N, C-alpha and C positions, 0 to 999 in steps of 0.2 A: 529206580536204582540202577537198572541195567543200562538205561540211556545215559546216565551220568558217568558210569564206568566206561562205556563206549566212547563218549565225548572226551574223557580224560585220556584214554588210550590213544585216540587220534591226535590230541594236542601234544602228547609226549612223542609220538612218532614224527610229527611235524617239526618239533624242536630238534629231535635227533637228526632228521634230514637236513635241517637248516645248518646245524653245527658241523655236518659232514662236508659242507661246501668248503672249497679251498680259500683260506685266508690269504690276502695279497695286499701289496702296497696300493694306496689310492692317493693320488695327488689331485688337487683342485685349484684352479686359477679363477678368481672372481673379480668382477667389476660391478660397482654399484653406485647408486645415487640415492640420497635420503633427503627428504623434505622436513626441515625443522618445524616442530610443533610446540605449543605451550608458550610460556613467557619469554623464553630465549630461543627464537626461531633462527637457528643457524643451520643452513644447508651444508651437505658434505658429499664429496666424491671419494670413493674408496677403491683401492686395488689391494686384494688379499691373496695370499698363497697358503694353502693348507696341505700339510704332509701328514698322511695317516695310514690307517689300516682298515680294509673292508673285511669284516669278519665273516659275513654271509650276505645273502641278498637283502637282509633286513636291517643291518646295523654297520655303521662305520664311525670311527673317531679319529681325531688328529690334532696336531698342534699348528696354529696359524700365526702368521706374521703379515704385516702389510704397511700401507701408508694411507692416511686419511687427510684430505685437504678440506678445510672449513672456510666458507665464505660468508662473512657477516656484513653485507652492504659496504663493500670496499675494503674491509679489513680481512686479512687472511691468516690462517694458522695451519700448522701441520702437526700430526701426531703419528706415533708408531704403536699400533695395537699388537699385543701379544696375547693369544687366547687359546683355549681348548675348545674344539668343535665336536659335537655329538650329533649324529643324524640317524633317525629311524625311518626306514623305507616301507612302503606298502606297495608291492608290485601289482599293477593292474593288468598288464599283459607282458609279453616277452621283452618289449622295448620301452614300456612306459611305467614309471613308478611315481607315486606321491611320496613326499617326505616331510618330516618335521625336523627342524634343525635348532640347535641351541649353542650359542657362543658365550663363553664366560672368560674374562681376562682383565687385563690392565692396559691402559693407554698411556704412553709416555709422550710428553710434549716435546716436539722437535723445534718448532718455531712459535714463539709467543707474539702476541700483539701488545705493543707498548704505546702509552700515551702520557703526555704531561701537559700541565696548564695551570691556570689560576682561576679560583672561584672565590669571590669576596676577599681578595687580597691574600688568599692562602694558596701557596703552591702545592701541587700534588704530582705524584708519579703513579701510574697504574700499569699493571702487567696482567694480561689474561692468557692462559694456556689451557689446552685441552689435555688434561691428564686425570687419571683416576680409574675407577671401576668401569668396566664395559660389560654389557649384557645384551644379547640379541637373540630373542626367540623368532623363528621364521617358519613359514610353510611354503611348499613349492612343488614343482613337478620336475622329473628327470626324464629325458628322452635319449635313449641309447642310440649312438651313431656307429659304434663298432663294438667288438667283444668287451673291451674294458674302457670304452670312451663314451661319455654322455654329455649332453648340454642340460644345464639346470636353470630354471627360472624360479625366482622366489620373491616373496614379499615378507617384510619383517618389521619389528618394532625395535629401534636402536636406542638403547638407554646408555647415555654417557654423561660425564660431568666435566665442568670447566672450573678452574680455580681463578679467582680474581684477587690479586694482591695490590693494595693501595697504601702509599706512604704520603702522609701530610703532617706538617707540624712535628716532624721527627717521631711520629707515631706510625706503626704499621698495623694494618688490618687485613685479614684474609677471609674470603668466603668461597663457598662451593655453590656453583650454579648447575641446575639440571639442564641438559641440552639434549632432549629426546627428539626422535625423528621417526618418520615412517619411510621405509626404504624399499627399493627394488634392486635385485641383483641378478646378474647373468653369470653363470659359471661353466667351466669346461673341466670335466673329470678325465684323468688319464691314468 
């Protein structure tokens, strides 16, 4: 019982010390590339900016915005992701931390891919755009280069959707496609 009480007291002191750290603005600029997997293998290049708050050495959160470029064998699409980012850090030393990151938001299609043609004497028009829910869990490492600056390297699973709208014989049909990917990112925190 005494061990449990001592352990609880140490944990509470650690939490109190962590919350006593100065809360400050934390911005992050990220560049990444993701390799499409599954049925819809669409690779993507991303540039994101996160504006947030670093609460203590263990936790930060922020609002992100960016631009994603999708390349599907000669066709290209752009989207604007808007998301909330949450990061939990595990300091290994004064300059190195491991982290787990989680992005949750929505992607707005900026440039759709359009096609039209004929199949068996039936004309069709198709439009595909990257829009919908986005979810990106990731793990990585942070390397401090100055007091409030660090370089981040991470790997994550990018979950996004695309919409496909087809019109043929004056009928419209719409479907949602999963466009998941495994991605790598490099970021700079300031």
